[in-house]
N, C-alpha and C positions, 0 to 999 in steps of 0.2 A: 503494500500500500504506500500511498504518497504521504510524505511528512510523518514518517514513523507510525503509520496506521492511525493518524489523528482522527479521521472520520469514523473508523470502526470503534475506536476508544470512546469517542463522544456518543455514538449510537448505543454502545453497551452501557455507558454510564446512565443514559436516559432510560433505557429499558430496565436496568437493575435498580434504578432509583438513586438519587443524589440527595445527600443530607442537606437540611436547611442551612446548617453551619457552612458547608462547603460552598453552597450558592452565595451566601452572604460574603464569605471571604473572597470569592471570585469577583463579585461585584465591587468590593472595596478596591481590589487591585485594578480592575478594568476602569473604574472611574478616575483613577490617577494617571491613566495612560495618555500620552500625547504623541502625535506624529510630528517628528522634528523636521524642519525644513518645509518646503512647499509640498502640498498635496495636490496631485494632478487628478482632477475629478471628471469622469465622463458620465453623463446622465444615462447614456446607452451606447451601443456600439457605433451609432452613426452621428452622435453629437460631437461638437467641437469641445476640446478640453477646457476646463476652467482651472485656474491656479488659485488654490485656497490655502489658508493657514489654520492650523489646529492649535488653539490656545488653551485647550483643556475644558473639562466638563464644568468647572466652577468659575471660569473666567467671566467677569461681569462686562458684557459687551456694551459699548457706547451706542446710542440709538442710530447715529449716522455711520457706524462702522459696517463695512461690507467686505466680502471676500473671505469669510470665515467658514470653516468646515461645518460648524454647527448650523449654518444657514440652510444646509441641505436637509430637507425634510424626509424622514423615514417613510417609505411607501409600502412597507411590508415585504415579505419574501415571496418570490415567484417559484422557488424550488425549496430545498431544505436549508436550514440555517447554515450548516457546514458548507454546502455547495455555494451559497451566496457569499459567505465570508472569503472562501478561497477565490472565487471569481473576482470579488471586489478588490482583493489585494494582489492577485496574480495576473489580472487581465492584460497588463502591458507586457508581461514576460511571456505568457503562453497564449495559445490560439485566441484570436488571430494576432497575437502580439509580435514582439521583436525577435524572440529567441527560438521558441519551439511550440509545437501544437501539443497541448496537454493530452488530448485524446490519443495521440500517437505514441506517447511515452509509456 
């Protein structure tokens, strides 16, 4: 599997049940995460890229401030959570990206 069987491990954790404490700890860590540098965002495969900045979950945005990652509204998942996360973070690298087609690996 890809990325040390990450998808399989996540699916097993969901099937077997995850403790409330584990979820709370994961959310604490995830809420502190920031993408450093510019975030190149594509709304879909045909859209032009936007250059955004991630200032973190708790950053207090100025009303006139634009170009932040938090301005992108969550629109739900079209596939599974894991597939969406992998696609969102690997789109530029694999199919139809710059390096290789994930489906062929």
